[in-house]
C-alpha positions in Angstrom: 90.2 95.5 101.5 94.0 95.4 102.2 94.8 95.9 98.5 92.5 98.9 98.2 93.9 100.3 101.5 97.5 100.0 100.3 96.7 101.5 97.0 95.0 104.5 98.7 97.8 105.1 101.1 100.6 104.8 98.6 103.2 103.6 101.0 102.1 105.8 103.9 101.3 104.3 107.3 97.7 103.2 108.0 95.9 105.5 110.4 94.0 104.2 113.5 90.7 105.3 111.9 91.5 103.3 108.7 92.3 100.2 110.8 89.2 100.6 112.9 87.1 101.0 109.8 88.6 97.9 108.2 87.9 95.8 111.3 84.2 97.0 111.3 83.8 95.9 107.7 85.3 92.5 108.6 83.0 92.1 111.6 80.0 93.0 109.5 80.8 90.4 107.0 81.4 87.8 109.7 78.2 88.6 111.4 76.2 87.9 108.3 78.2 84.8 107.3 77.8 83.4 110.8 74.0 84.0 110.7 73.8 82.3 107.4 75.8 79.3 108.5 73.7 78.8 111.5 70.7 78.4 109.2 72.4 76.1 106.7 72.8 78.9 104.1 75.6 80.3 102.1 76.1 83.5 100.1 75.2 81.4 97.0 72.0 79.8 98.4 70.7 82.7 100.4 67.8 84.7 99.0 67.0 88.4 99.3 64.4 87.6 101.9 67.1 85.9 104.0 69.2 89.1 103.9 66.2 91.2 104.7 65.4 89.0 107.7 69.0 89.3 109.0 68.9 93.1 108.6 65.9 93.3 110.9 67.2 90.9 113.4 68.5 92.0 116.8 72.2 91.1 116.1 72.4 93.1 112.9 74.1 96.4 113.7 76.6 96.9 110.9 74.2 97.5 108.0 76.5 99.9 106.1 79.5 97.7 106.4 77.6 94.6 105.3 76.3 96.6 102.3 79.9 97.0 101.1 80.5 93.3 101.5 77.3 92.3 99.7 78.2 94.6 96.7 81.7 93.2 96.6 80.4 89.6 96.7 77.9 90.4 94.0 80.6 91.9 91.8 82.7 88.8 92.2 79.6 86.7 91.2 79.5 85.0 94.6 75.9 85.9 95.4 72.7 87.3 93.9 71.9 89.3 97.0 71.5 93.1 96.6 72.2 95.9 99.1 72.2 99.2 97.2 74.5 101.9 98.5 72.9 104.9 100.1 74.9 108.1 99.7 74.4 110.9 102.1 74.5 114.2 100.2 75.1 116.5 103.2 72.7 118.3 105.5 69.3 118.8 103.8 67.9 121.4 106.2 69.2 124.0 108.6 67.9 121.9 111.4 70.8 119.5 110.9 73.2 122.2 112.2 70.9 123.5 114.9 70.3 120.0 116.3 74.0 119.4 116.3 74.6 122.4 118.5 71.7 121.6 120.8 73.2 118.2 121.4 76.6 119.7 122.0 75.3 122.2 124.5 73.5 119.5 126.4 76.5 117.3 126.6 78.8 120.2 127.6 76.6 121.3 130.5 74.4 118.3 131.7 76.2 117.0 134.8 73.6 114.2 135.1 75.1 112.3 132.1 78.1 110.1 132.4 81.4 111.9 131.6 82.5 109.2 129.2 79.3 109.5 127.2 79.4 113.3 127.2 83.0 113.2 125.9 82.4 110.6 123.3 79.4 112.4 122.0 81.3 115.7 121.8 84.1 114.0 119.9 81.5 113.0 117.3 79.7 116.3 117.2 82.7 118.6 117.2 85.5 116.6 115.7 83.7 114.2 113.3 85.1 111.1 114.9 83.7 107.6 114.3 82.8 105.6 117.5 85.2 102.9 116.2 88.1 105.5 116.4 86.9 107.0 119.7 86.8 103.7 121.6 90.5 103.2 120.8 91.8 106.4 122.2 94.2 106.0 125.1 95.4 108.4 127.8 98.5 109.0 125.7 96.3 110.8 123.2 95.6 113.5 125.8 98.4 115.9 126.8 98.3 119.0 129.0 100.9 121.6 130.1 98.7 122.7 133.0 97.0 125.4 130.9 96.2 123.9 127.6 94.7 120.4 126.9 95.4 118.8 123.6 93.9 115.7 121.9 95.8 113.8 119.2 93.3 112.5 116.6 95.6 112.7 113.6 99.1 113.9 112.9 98.6 117.3 114.7 97.0 117.7 118.1 93.7 119.6 118.5 93.6 122.2 121.3 90.4 121.5 123.3 88.3 124.5 124.5 86.6 124.7 127.9 84.5 123.1 129.2 85.4 120.2 127.0 89.0 120.3 128.1 87.9 120.0 131.8 85.6 117.1 130.9 88.4 115.2 129.2 90.8 115.7 132.1 88.0 114.5 134.4 87.6 111.4 132.3 91.4 110.7 132.3 91.4 111.0 136.1 88.3 109.0 136.9 87.8 106.6 133.9 86.5 103.2 134.9 85.2 100.3 132.9 82.4 97.9 133.8 84.7 95.1 134.8 84.5 94.0 138.4 88.1 92.9 138.5 91.3 94.3 137.1 90.5 97.8 136.0 90.3 100.2 138.9 90.9 103.4 137.0 94.4 102.4 135.8 93.5 101.3 132.3 95.4 103.0 129.4 92.1 103.2 127.5 90.2 106.5 127.6 87.0 104.5 127.3 87.5 101.2 129.2 85.3 98.3 128.4 83.6 95.5 130.3 86.7 93.3 130.4 90.0 94.1 132.1 92.6 95.7 129.7 90.0 96.0 126.9 88.4 99.2 125.5 84.7 99.5 125.1 83.5 98.0 121.8 82.5 100.4 119.0 79.1 98.8 118.8 78.5 99.3 122.5 79.7 102.9 122.3 77.4 103.6 119.3 74.4 102.2 121.2 75.2 104.4 124.2 75.4 107.5 121.9 72.1 106.6 120.3 70.5 106.4 123.8 71.5 110.0 124.2 69.6 110.9 121.0 72.6 111.1 118.7 72.9 109.5 115.3 76.7 109.0 115.1 76.9 108.5 111.3 74.7 111.5 110.5 76.2 113.6 113.2 79.7 112.9 112.1 78.8 113.8 108.5 77.2 117.0 109.6 80.3 117.9 111.6 82.6 117.1 108.6 80.3 119.3 106.4 80.7 122.3 108.7 84.4 121.8 109.5 85.3 121.6 105.8 84.0 125.1 105.4 86.3 126.4 108.1 89.6 124.6 107.6 91.8 123.8 104.6 91.5 120.2 103.5 95.1 119.4 104.4 94.8 120.7 107.9 91.4 119.0 108.3 93.0 115.7 107.4 96.0 116.1 109.7 93.9 117.2 112.7 91.1 114.7 112.5 93.0 111.7 111.2 91.0 111.4 108.0 92.4 110.7 104.6 93.3 113.7 102.5 91.0 112.6 99.6 88.1 112.4 102.1 88.8 116.0 103.3 89.1 117.3 99.8 85.8 115.6 98.8 84.0 117.1 101.7 85.4 120.6 101.0 84.2 120.4 97.4 80.8 119.1 98.5 80.3 121.9 101.1 81.6 124.7 98.9 78.3 125.3 97.1 75.9 124.0 99.7 77.4 126.1 102.5 76.7 129.3 100.5 73.0 128.4 100.2 72.9 127.3 103.9 74.5 130.5 105.2 72.2 132.7 103.1 69.2 130.8 104.6 70.4 131.3 108.1 71.1 135.0 107.6 67.5 135.6 106.6 66.1 133.7 109.6 65.3 135.8 112.6 66.9 134.8 115.9 64.6 133.2 118.4 65.9 135.6 121.1 65.0 138.6 119.0 68.2 139.2 117.1 67.9 140.7 113.7 68.5 138.5 110.6 72.2 138.1 109.9 73.3 138.8 113.5 75.4 136.2 115.3 73.3 133.5 117.1 
């Protein structure tokens, strides 16, 4: 993983998202290996049924990351296990976009939800952030001059619109983890965890988002799909903290699909009575 990362970056510094992603892959591999060890198994002796049993167990929550590990181990002739890759080809229906905005509106205006969950969900839906990257944000990533609120996700800050800007400032002022001792709203983490001086785990944050009805992986991909139609790849990479090759790939993937999607939307009548093609 380190060799591949160094080759991809070509001497550039590793981003926080890349580091978080690498750690998730390592945790996924360790989860599976620990589970096998507890049952007296190894990658060599485990059978496909053992892998399937782990995938359906309560502790298995990093399926995608483990898939990468299994495919690597198989290529190295360390195991006979199989975990085929599943490639998401972009939004398949207009409902992907509509559901994204429905979730965003709910998180922006539903005061009954926890501010930290609302902000985290909106970072996924609007700025295509992984929970692993969100949980590592600190108060230093948020700046304001009294009028404008900016969030640093990559090399260039993103100017946050209202009411999201107000929600983020509210979170900075009142953030609090679940620890009984230590953290009393003074943590540097934007999303404090259950232990003093620790941020919330990405797994825990992912579960909280799922309880809100979000699908972080799918929602992030949908956000990237639409953002890539609006921003140049280089700017997208600098603002969101993603690698330039990822931004370019998404822009190419969305170029043809977006034309078809937009045409479909333009022919669909507005639920409120607007004519086809009018702004919704």
